[in-house]
ZABAMI-482952 format. One line per field, with one value per residue (C-alpha): x, y, z; residue in one letter; residue number from 1. Coordinates in steps of 0.5 Angstrom, whole numbers, plus 500, padded with zeros to 3 digits. Layout:
N
x	c(X|...)
y	c(Y|...)
z	c(Z|...)
code	c(a|...)
pos	c(NUM|...)
//
This chain:
930
x	c(600|602|605|598|595|600|598|591|592|596|592|598|601|595|588|587|580|582|588|585|584|591|594|599|602|603|606|611|613|614|618|623|630|630|634|629|633|633|626|625|629|625|618|621|623|615|613|608|603|601|599|595|588|583|581|588|588|594|594|593|598|603|601|602|609|611|616|615|619|618|624|623|629|627|620|622|627|621|616|622|622|615|615|620|616|610|613|616|609|606|612|611|603|604|608|603|597|600|603|595|592|592|589|584|582|581|577|573|571|569|564|562|561|558|553|551|550|545|541|540|539|533|530|530|527|522|520|520|515|511|511|510|504|501|502|499|493|492|494|494|488|484|487|487|480|478|481|477|471|472|474|467|463|466|464|457|457|459|454|448|450|449|443|440|442|439|432|432|433|427|422|424|422|416|414|416|411|406|407|407|400|397|400|404|409|412|413|416|421|422|423|428|432|432|434|440|442|442|447|452|455|460|462|463|467|472|473|477|483|486|484|482|477|476|469|467|469|466|459|460|462|456|452|454|454|446|445|449|454|461|464|462|465|472|471|469|475|480|478|477|485|487|483|486|493|492|488|493|499|496|494|500|504|499|499|507|507|501|505|511|508|505|498|492|492|488|492|496|490|489|495|497|501|507|507|505|512|516|514|517|522|529|527|521|523|525|519|514|517|517|509|508|511|507|501|502|504|497|494|498|497|490|490|495|490|484|487|489|481|479|484|482|474|474|470|466|458|456|459|456|449|443|438|437|433|435|438|444|448|448|449|455|458|456|460|466|466|466|471|476|474|476|482|485|482|486|493|492|491|498|502|497|497|505|506|501|505|512|510|507|514|518|514|516|523|524|521|527|534|538|545|545|543|547|550|546|540|541|543|536|532|536|534|527|527|530|525|520|523|523|516|514|518|514|508|508|515|517|524|522|525|521|524|531|532|530|533|540|540|539|544|549|549|549|555|559|558|559|565|568|568|571|577|578|577|582|587|586|587|594|597|596|597|604|604|603|601|594|594|589|588|592|585|582|578|574|568|568|567|560|560|561|556|551|556|555|548|547|549|545|538|537|537|530|528|529|536|537|538|532|536|537|529|527|529|525|519|516|515|507|508|511|507|500|497|500|507|510|517|517|517|523|527|533|540|542|549|548|547|553|561|567|572|578|583|588|591|598|598|597|591|592|598|600|601|605|609|610|611|618|621|628|629|637|641|639|631|626|621|614|610|605|610|612|605|603|609|608|612|610|614|610|604|605|601|605|610|609|616|620|627|630|636|631|627|634|637|631|630|636|632|625|624|617|618|619|611|604|603|598|596|600|595|594|588|587|587|582|578|579|577|570|569|570|564|560|561|559|553|550|552|549|543|542|546|545|550|555|560|560|561|567|570|570|572|578|580|580|586|589|590|592|597|600|600|605|609|609|611|616|618|619|626|629|636|635|632|639|642|640|637|630|627|621|617|614|608|608|611|605|600|603|603|595|593|597|594|587|586|591|590|598|596|596|591|585|587|582|583|582|576|570|572|578|575|570|576|579|573|574|581|584|591|597|598|603|607|606|612|611|614|622|625|632|635|640|638|631|634|631|624|624|618|614|616|614|607|605|608|605|598|598|599|594|589|591|590|583|581|583|579|573|574|569|563|565|565|559|555|559|555|558|560|564|568|574|575|575|580|584|584|586|591|595|593|592|597|602|602|607|612|612|616|623|623|621|626|631|632|633|638|642|643|644|651|656|658|662|667|668|670|675|678|678|682|687|689|695|693|700|703|708|706|700|697|694|690|684|684|681|675|672|672|669|664|662|662|657|652|653|650|645|643|643|638|634|633|631|626|623|621|617|614|614|618|615|620|619|621|627|629|628|632|638|638|638|644|648|646|649|655|657|656|660|666|666|666|672|675|674|677|684|690|694|693|697|696|697|692|687|688|687|681|678|681|677|671|671|672|666|662|664|662|656|653|653|649|643|640|639|641|644|647|645|649|655|656|656|663|666|665|668|674|675|675|682|684|681|685|684|680|675|675|671|666|665|664|659|655|656|652|650|657|658|662|667|668|669|674|678|678|681|686|688|687|689|693|700|699|695|698|695|691|688|686|683|679|676|675|671|667|665|663|659|655|655|652|645|644|646)
y	c(108|104|111|114|108|109|117|116|112|116|122|126|127|132|131|130|133|139|136|138|145|146|144|150|149|141|144|148|142|138|144|144|141|134|128|122|117|121|122|115|113|118|115|108|110|111|106|101|102|108|105|099|101|107|106|107|113|117|122|117|113|119|121|114|114|120|119|120|126|131|134|140|139|132|134|139|134|129|134|136|129|128|134|131|125|129|133|127|124|130|131|124|125|131|128|122|127|132|126|123|130|130|123|125|131|127|122|127|130|123|123|129|128|121|125|130|124|120|126|127|120|121|127|123|117|121|124|118|115|121|121|113|114|120|115|110|114|118|114|106|106|111|110|103|103|108|103|097|101|104|097|094|100|098|091|093|097|092|087|092|093|085|085|090|087|080|084|087|080|077|082|082|075|075|081|078|072|077|081|075|072|079|079|085|084|091|092|085|087|094|090|085|091|094|087|088|094|091|086|091|087|093|093|085|086|091|086|082|087|086|079|075|069|064|062|070|072|066|068|076|074|069|075|080|075|074|081|082|087|083|088|093|089|089|097|097|092|096|102|098|096|103|106|100|102|109|107|102|106|112|108|104|111|114|109|110|117|118|112|116|123|120|123|123|129|129|134|128|125|131|131|129|122|126|130|125|121|126|125|118|118|114|109|107|108|101|097|102|100|093|094|098|093|087|091|092|085|083|088|085|078|079|081|076|071|074|073|066|065|068|063|057|058|061|055|054|052|058|063|060|062|060|060|054|057|060|066|062|063|071|069|065|071|076|071|070|078|079|074|077|084|081|078|085|089|084|084|092|093|089|095|100|097|096|103|106|101|104|111|110|107|112|118|114|113|121|123|121|123|116|119|118|111|105|100|094|098|101|095|092|098|096|089|090|095|090|084|089|090|083|082|088|084|077|081|085|084|091|093|098|104|109|105|104|111|114|108|109|117|115|110|114|120|115|111|117|119|112|111|118|115|108|112|116|109|106|111|111|103|104|109|105|098|095|090|084|077|076|068|065|058|055|054|061|064|070|066|064|071|073|079|074|069|072|070|063|064|066|059|055|052|052|060|063|067|074|073|070|075|075|070|065|065|065|058|055|058|065|069|069|061|061|065|064|060|064|068|074|075|082|079|082|076|075|076|069|070|071|063|062|063|064|059|063|064|059|058|061|061|053|049|044|042|036|041|045|040|037|045|045|039|039|036|034|030|024|025|023|029|028|026|032|037|034|034|041|044|049|054|061|064|061|059|052|046|041|037|029|027|032|030|031|035|040|041|042|046|051|051|056|061|059|061|058|051|051|054|053|056|060|067|073|079|083|086|092|087|083|089|092|085|085|092|090|085|090|094|088|087|093|093|086|088|094|093|100|103|098|103|108|102|099|106|106|099|101|107|102|098|105|108|101|100|108|107|101|104|111|107|102|103|111|112|117|113|107|112|114|108|106|099|100|098|102|100|106|103|103|110|112|108|112|119|117|115|121|126|123|121|124|131|133|140|141|146|148|154|160|163|157|157|153|148|146|145|140|137|136|133|127|126|123|126|121|116|116|110|108|110|103|100|101|100|102|096|092|086|086|087|094|092|086|082|088|089|082|083|089|088|081|083|088|082|078|083|084|076|077|083|078|073|078|080|076|077|085|084|081|087|092|096|095|103|103|096|100|103|096|093|099|098|091|092|098|098|091|088|092|090|085|090|094|088|091|098|095|090|094|098|092|090|096|097|089|089|094|096|102|097|093|099|101|094|094|101|098|092|093|092|093|087|084|076|072|071|064|067|072|078|079|083|077|073|080|080|073|073|079|075|069|074|076|069|068|074|072|065|069|073|067|065|071|071|066|069|067|064|071|075|071|071|079|080|076|079|086|084|081|086|092|087|086|094|095|091|095|101|099|097|103|107|103|108|103|096|091|085|081|086|085|077|078|082|076|071|075|075|068|066|070|067|060|061|065|060|055|060|061|057|064|062|066|070|077|082|077|080|087|085|080|085|091|087|084|091|092|087|091|094|102|101|096|100|106|102|098|105|107|100|099|105|102|104|111|116|115|108|109|114|110|105|109|113|107|101|103|108|104|102|108|114|121|122|116|117|124|121|116|121|125|119|118|126|125|119|123|130|127|125|132)
z	c(340|346|349|348|352|357|357|358|364|367|370|373|366|365|362|354|354|351|347|340|342|344|337|337|343|342|335|339|344|337|334|341|339|343|344|341|345|352|351|350|356|360|358|359|366|368|373|370|376|373|367|370|369|369|376|379|384|382|388|393|391|391|398|400|398|401|407|414|414|408|405|401|396|395|394|389|385|385|382|377|375|374|370|365|364|363|358|355|354|352|346|344|344|340|335|334|334|328|324|324|323|316|315|321|317|310|314|317|310|307|313|312|304|306|311|305|300|305|306|299|298|303|299|293|296|299|293|289|293|293|285|285|290|285|279|283|284|278|273|274|278|274|267|267|269|264|259|261|261|254|252|255|251|244|245|247|241|237|240|239|232|231|235|231|225|227|229|223|219|223|222|215|214|218|214|207|208|210|204|199|202|201|194|195|190|189|197|198|193|196|203|200|197|205|207|202|205|212|211|209|203|202|209|209|203|206|212|207|206|213|214|208|210|205|207|208|202|198|201|199|192|192|194|189|184|185|185|178|181|180|177|182|187|184|184|191|193|190|193|200|199|198|204|208|207|209|215|217|217|220|226|227|227|231|236|237|237|242|246|246|248|254|253|250|246|240|236|233|230|226|223|216|216|213|219|224|222|224|231|231|237|235|241|237|230|229|233|229|222|224|226|220|215|218|218|210|209|212|207|201|203|203|196|194|197|194|187|189|191|184|180|184|183|176|174|180|179|183|178|172|170|174|168|163|158|151|155|158|152|153|161|159|155|161|165|161|161|168|169|164|168|175|172|169|175|180|176|175|182|184|182|184|191|191|189|195|200|197|198|205|207|204|207|214|212|210|217|221|221|221|221|229|229|232|226|228|229|222|219|222|218|212|213|214|207|204|205|204|197|196|198|192|187|189|189|182|179|181|182|188|185|190|196|193|192|199|203|198|200|208|207|204|209|214|212|211|218|220|216|218|226|224|221|227|231|226|227|235|234|230|235|241|237|240|234|238|235|236|237|232|229|223|220|221|216|216|214|222|224|226|221|215|217|212|206|209|210|203|200|206|205|212|213|214|207|211|211|204|198|193|188|193|195|187|187|192|195|195|202|200|199|206|210|206|212|218|220|218|215|219|226|230|231|236|232|231|233|240|240|236|239|235|235|232|237|239|246|247|239|239|238|243|247|243|237|241|243|236|233|237|236|233|227|227|223|227|227|222|219|221|215|217|216|209|207|210|207|202|198|201|195|190|193|190|193|197|194|196|197|201|203|210|207|204|210|214|209|209|216|216|212|214|221|221|221|229|230|227|221|223|220|223|224|230|234|229|223|226|228|220|218|222|220|212|214|217|211|206|210|209|201|201|204|199|193|190|195|193|190|196|201|197|196|204|204|200|205|211|207|204|211|214|209|210|217|216|211|216|222|219|212|211|210|205|206|201|196|195|195|188|190|187|194|193|187|182|183|191|191|186|191|197|194|192|199|202|197|198|205|209|213|213|216|224|225|220|216|218|211|207|203|204|199|202|209|206|203|210|213|208|211|217|220|219|225|230|232|239|244|247|240|240|234|236|240|236|241|238|231|231|232|227|231|231|224|222|225|222|215|215|218|212|207|211|210|203|202|205|200|194|197|197|190|187|192|191|183|183|187|184|178|171|170|177|176|173|180|183|178|179|187|187|181|184|192|194|190|193|200|199|196|203|205|202|205|212|212|209|215|219|214|214|222|223|220|222|215|217|221|215|211|217|217|209|210|214|209|204|197|194|195|191|192|191|198|200|207|206|210|217|215|212|218|222|216|217|224|224|219|224|230|225|224|232|233|227|231|238|234|231|238|239|232|226|221|214|208|204|210|212|204|204|210|208|201|204|208|203|198|203|205|197|196|202|199|193|197|201|194|191|197|196|195|192|189|185|181|187|191|186|186|194|193|189|194|200|196|194|202|204|199|201|208|207|203|209|213|207|202|198|191|187|192|191|187|187|180|182|186|181|175|179|181|174|171|173|168|162|157|156|150|153|159|156|153|160|164|159|160|168|170|177|180|183|180|186|185|177|178|183|178|173|178|182|179|172|173|173|166|162|160|162|156|156|164|162|157|161|167|162|160|167|168|162|165|172|169|168|175|177)
code	c(x|x|x|x|x|x|x|x|x|x|x|x|x|x|x|x|x|x|x|x|x|x|x|x|x|x|x|x|x|x|x|x|x|x|x|x|x|x|x|x|x|x|x|x|x|x|x|x|x|x|x|x|x|x|x|x|x|x|x|x|x|x|x|x|x|x|x|x|x|x|x|x|x|x|x|x|x|x|x|x|x|x|x|x|x|x|x|x|x|x|x|x|x|x|x|x|x|x|x|x|x|x|x|x|x|x|x|x|x|x|x|x|x|x|x|x|x|x|x|x|x|x|x|x|x|x|x|x|x|x|x|x|x|x|x|x|x|x|x|x|x|x|x|x|x|x|x|x|x|x|x|x|x|x|x|x|x|x|x|x|x|x|x|x|x|x|x|x|x|x|x|x|x|x|x|x|x|x|x|x|x|x|x|x|x|x|x|x|x|x|x|x|x|x|x|x|x|x|x|x|x|x|x|x|x|x|x|x|x|x|x|x|x|x|x|x|x|x|x|x|x|x|x|x|x|x|x|x|x|x|x|x|x|x|x|x|x|x|x|x|x|x|x|x|x|x|x|x|x|x|x|x|x|x|x|x|x|x|x|x|x|x|x|x|x|x|x|x|x|x|x|x|x|x|x|x|x|x|x|x|x|x|x|x|x|x|x|x|x|x|x|x|x|x|x|x|x|x|x|x|x|x|x|x|x|x|x|x|x|x|x|x|x|x|x|x|x|x|x|x|x|x|x|x|x|x|x|x|x|x|x|x|x|x|x|x|x|x|x|x|x|x|x|x|x|x|x|x|x|x|x|x|x|x|x|x|x|x|x|x|x|x|x|x|x|x|x|x|x|x|x|x|x|x|x|x|x|x|x|x|x|x|x|x|x|x|x|x|x|x|x|x|x|x|x|x|x|x|x|x|x|x|x|x|x|x|x|x|x|x|x|x|x|x|x|x|x|x|x|x|x|x|x|x|x|x|x|x|x|x|x|x|x|x|x|x|x|x|x|x|x|x|x|x|x|x|x|x|x|x|x|x|x|x|x|x|x|x|x|x|x|x|x|x|x|x|x|x|x|x|x|x|x|x|x|x|x|x|x|x|x|x|x|x|x|x|x|x|x|x|x|x|x|x|x|x|x|x|x|x|x|x|x|x|x|x|x|x|x|x|x|x|x|x|x|x|x|x|x|x|x|x|x|x|x|x|x|x|x|x|x|x|x|x|x|x|x|x|x|x|x|x|x|x|x|x|x|x|x|x|x|x|x|x|x|x|x|x|x|x|x|x|x|x|x|x|x|x|x|x|x|x|x|x|x|x|x|x|x|x|x|x|x|x|x|x|x|x|x|x|x|x|x|x|x|x|x|x|x|x|x|x|x|x|x|x|x|x|x|x|x|x|x|x|x|x|x|x|x|x|x|x|x|x|x|x|x|x|x|x|x|x|x|x|x|x|x|x|x|x|x|x|x|x|x|x|x|x|x|x|x|x|x|x|x|x|x|x|x|x|x|x|x|x|x|x|x|x|x|x|x|x|x|x|x|x|x|x|x|x|x|x|x|x|x|x|x|x|x|x|x|x|x|x|x|x|x|x|x|x|x|x|x|x|x|x|x|x|x|x|x|x|x|x|x|x|x|x|x|x|x|x|x|x|x|x|x|x|x|x|x|x|x|x|x|x|x|x|x|x|x|x|x|x|x|x|x|x|x|x|x|x|x|x|x|x|x|x|x|x|x|x|x|x|x|x|x|x|x|x|x|x|x|x|x|x|x|x|x|x|x|x|x|x|x|x|x|x|x|x|x|x|x|x|x|x|x|x|x|x|x|x|x|x|x|x|x|x|x|x|x|x|x|x|x|x|x|x|x|x|x|x|x|x|x|x|x|x|x|x|x|x|x|x|x|x|x|x|x|x|x|x|x|x|x|x|x|x|x|x|x|x|x|x|x|x|x|x|x|x|x|x|x|x|x|x|x|x|x|x|x|x|x|x|x|x|x|x|x|x|x|x|x|x|x|x|x|x|x|x|x|x|x|x|x|x|x|x|x|x|x|x|x|x|x|x|x|x|x|x|x|x|x|x|x|x|x|x|x|x|x|x|x|x|x|x|x|x|x|x)
pos	c(1|2|3|4|5|6|7|8|9|10|11|12|13|14|15|16|17|18|19|20|21|22|23|24|25|26|27|28|29|30|31|32|33|34|35|36|37|38|39|40|41|42|43|44|45|46|47|48|49|50|51|52|53|54|55|56|57|58|59|60|61|62|63|64|65|66|67|68|69|70|71|72|73|74|75|76|77|78|79|80|81|82|83|84|85|86|87|88|89|90|91|92|93|94|95|96|97|98|99|100|101|102|103|104|105|106|107|108|109|110|111|112|113|114|115|116|117|118|119|120|121|122|123|124|125|126|127|128|129|130|131|132|133|134|135|136|137|138|139|140|141|142|143|144|145|146|147|148|149|150|151|152|153|154|155|156|157|158|159|160|161|162|163|164|165|166|167|168|169|170|171|172|173|174|175|176|177|178|179|180|181|182|183|184|185|186|187|188|189|190|191|192|193|194|195|196|197|198|199|200|201|202|203|204|205|206|207|208|209|210|211|212|213|214|215|216|217|218|219|220|221|222|223|224|225|226|227|228|229|230|231|232|233|234|235|236|237|238|239|240|241|242|243|244|245|246|247|248|249|250|251|252|253|254|255|256|257|258|259|260|261|262|263|264|265|266|267|268|269|270|271|272|273|274|275|276|277|278|279|280|281|282|283|284|285|286|287|288|289|290|291|292|293|294|295|296|297|298|299|300|301|302|303|304|305|306|307|308|309|310|311|312|313|314|315|316|317|318|319|320|321|322|323|324|325|326|327|328|329|330|331|332|333|334|335|336|337|338|339|340|341|342|343|344|345|346|347|348|349|350|351|352|353|354|355|356|357|358|359|360|361|362|363|364|365|366|367|368|369|370|371|372|373|374|375|376|377|378|379|380|381|382|383|384|385|386|387|388|389|390|391|392|393|394|395|396|397|398|399|400|401|402|403|404|405|406|407|408|409|410|411|412|413|414|415|416|417|418|419|420|421|422|423|424|425|426|427|428|429|430|431|432|433|434|435|436|437|438|439|440|441|442|443|444|445|446|447|448|449|450|451|452|453|454|455|456|457|458|459|460|461|462|463|464|465|466|467|468|469|470|471|472|473|474|475|476|477|478|479|480|481|482|483|484|485|486|487|488|489|490|491|492|493|494|495|496|497|498|499|500|501|502|503|504|505|506|507|508|509|510|511|512|513|514|515|516|517|518|519|520|521|522|523|524|525|526|527|528|529|530|531|532|533|534|535|536|537|538|539|540|541|542|543|544|545|546|547|548|549|550|551|552|553|554|555|556|557|558|559|560|561|562|563|564|565|566|567|568|569|570|571|572|573|574|575|576|577|578|579|580|581|582|583|584|585|586|587|588|589|590|591|592|593|594|595|596|597|598|599|600|601|602|603|604|605|606|607|608|609|610|611|612|613|614|615|616|617|618|619|620|621|622|623|624|625|626|627|628|629|630|631|632|633|634|635|636|637|638|639|640|641|642|643|644|645|646|647|648|649|650|651|652|653|654|655|656|657|658|659|660|661|662|663|664|665|666|667|668|669|670|671|672|673|674|675|676|677|678|679|680|681|682|683|684|685|686|687|688|689|690|691|692|693|694|695|696|697|698|699|700|701|702|703|704|705|706|707|708|709|710|711|712|713|714|715|716|717|718|719|720|721|722|723|724|725|726|727|728|729|730|731|732|733|734|735|736|737|738|739|740|741|742|743|744|745|746|747|748|749|750|751|752|753|754|755|756|757|758|759|760|761|762|763|764|765|766|767|768|769|770|771|772|773|774|775|776|777|778|779|780|781|782|783|784|785|786|787|788|789|790|791|792|793|794|795|796|797|798|799|800|801|802|803|804|805|806|807|808|809|810|811|812|813|814|815|816|817|818|819|820|821|822|823|824|825|826|827|828|829|830|831|832|833|834|835|836|837|838|839|840|841|842|843|844|845|846|847|848|849|850|851|852|853|854|855|856|857|858|859|860|861|862|863|864|865|866|867|868|869|870|871|872|873|874|875|876|877|878|879|880|881|882|883|884|885|886|887|888|889|890|891|892|893|894|895|896|897|898|899|900|901|902|903|904|905|906|907|908|909|910|911|912|913|914|915|916|917|918|919|920|921|922|923|924|925|926|927|928|929|930)
//
């Protein structure tokens, strides 16, 4: 940069004005072979005066420097020097320009793109302003003005009708007086009838269908009573309620359709209600449904209050006969008949009105496809319909079969699509899961999650009735009693969970700094065990309650195997586990709101658990090696469960078969591809005990998930239809209960690799077993094996610093390692070519030494497969008659081990015929295995 500045101030070195046009020449200069050091020396030799300022006159300066006597040779030499300096500077400038040229081109492109964007933004802004101006002039001012004028017109029409009625009544009063004075009694009666028509009793009666007013209805009933038309009034009243339901739903839906259409086209007013419902958009569906239910609630509430009025005023004086002569007996009978008629008519009208309401709402529900709705929106729809069905049950005792069937179909279709998407998301979560611990508090409970708040609300008396099941409300007040004097159960309220916070996560895995300090306290032989630890210690194998008095020695002895005493006993789960639990909560919300779909929901919930279990098995437990060991690590129940999941839920095909049948294609839609473990999870490193931390988090999170399903079982059982309860029982007995059984195959893989069993076999092969005297010192392979176990214990402690290792996990790990070690010992003894009585005693000495040191490392009692080794060693001392029976009874040993026992261990004191007989017995045992 400084060189370019110098060049700019040195006019004699050339003009930069056309430098960009000669980039090719500069490139040629740059490509000429030069010595960078020599070039820099030439540039440094240029006098500082050439770089002084822009006004410096280079020509004048050079002319003034000329000597008095000019020499052509000196001038040419000086000229050549200046040319060299010019060439050096030009070369340097060319290098800098070519070096910065890509950045210049890139920046120029950005500027051009920005200029284009600004031009487009200017056009958009211009168009937007023009459209806003058109909207202002053509819609806002004109349309709102028309609406205001229309509103005034409607008010004036209503006022004119009232004035005409008042005028008619005033004239009637004057004319009636005149006719009575003229003794024109027939004319007076005719005028009264005309006055009754002017009062429009029927219109007044219809007004109470939407907004019941006690005073108004009392006057209307008095009028009909005086006319002797009580029964007619009831007939008309039911007709008005039916018409009110029809008009109400039509006007509500029409309003939303016209609003969303954005025009005042009258074509929608001519449509049938069923066709009108199909024009409701997704955005307006929920507000329209809420307003629809609110309007219908007002009609039903008016009917409820009408019935209340008749119950409360059944014995009022004005309803009694007004005559006092002998005809009062007949009047009493007529009055009693009227009351009975009114009561029966009102009771019969309950089911009719509710049936009309159901049909109208059903038509609305079926007019729109809800499969693409968001979960929260669909839950809101279910909640509204559930409240409406609750209203119906309180209104007339109906079970709302029409609504239940329509919403059940919508729910099942929606839930299938929703569940399929959730399964795909679960697969994505599992494939990206690194199986790191999600730190939650030790007091964590799923009831603390927002998705399970409904379970607490159903037991809380402070929750609004709209959020409570019908069973809880029936013991308190009904919706009609609560909202009789105001309010509406279908008002859209903000979700209460927005104001709540979940307090389930712990900071760094600990609930407080004090807890963290106490969690890592070392309990050595000189320290006391805190009483809190004694009180909180629970046997994780049996789940028994805490023992009141636990000795320090017991806790210290358990510390060797229970690697969780150094951390807070918080649940082990991952973010994916938490997501599955939340999803279960959402599923249960849907099931709780609409119990008729309980079976479908629980079936899909079981698939969530199935897929999680299958993923953990696929990632960490699938290994065909242990199946051939005969250890029985994978129970038949677990294998059956995994096979069922694979057949019913897992899509093992990579691509769809184009020749497959339609049925096969439909079945594949119900399945999910098998998940793949994230490449970030490393299970091959010995330092991490082959991913033990990840295995613990995965397996124990599955066990935790199973525990949550166990916790939810009573709730699921309560809503499950009786005919489907065997499915639920089977799911829990054959799937949920097998989660803990997955520990064995998962941790067996760690145990199989953590100890170098092959090295132990090599060391055992070097031992001389045909010794002639009893040895007092055990062999070196025992020390090597014990050293492997000590190293295994150390690495377990290292892993426990990352993840708490529960007692059942550590016990299984130690059990697997000890079993494999003992079986390796038997295999090593079976490889012996020669063995004496003293050699067999040496085997016993080695094994006893191994047991004695092993018992100091672990508190597992009894030592697994201890008898497996001891029985094999002691078999050397059997007689040939006992040996045949022993071979038939001990099928846990391999054919090779049994043959070696006959050939090597017994070969020295049995004859050939007996040996052949024993080998034949071994062959008979092995034949069914082939």
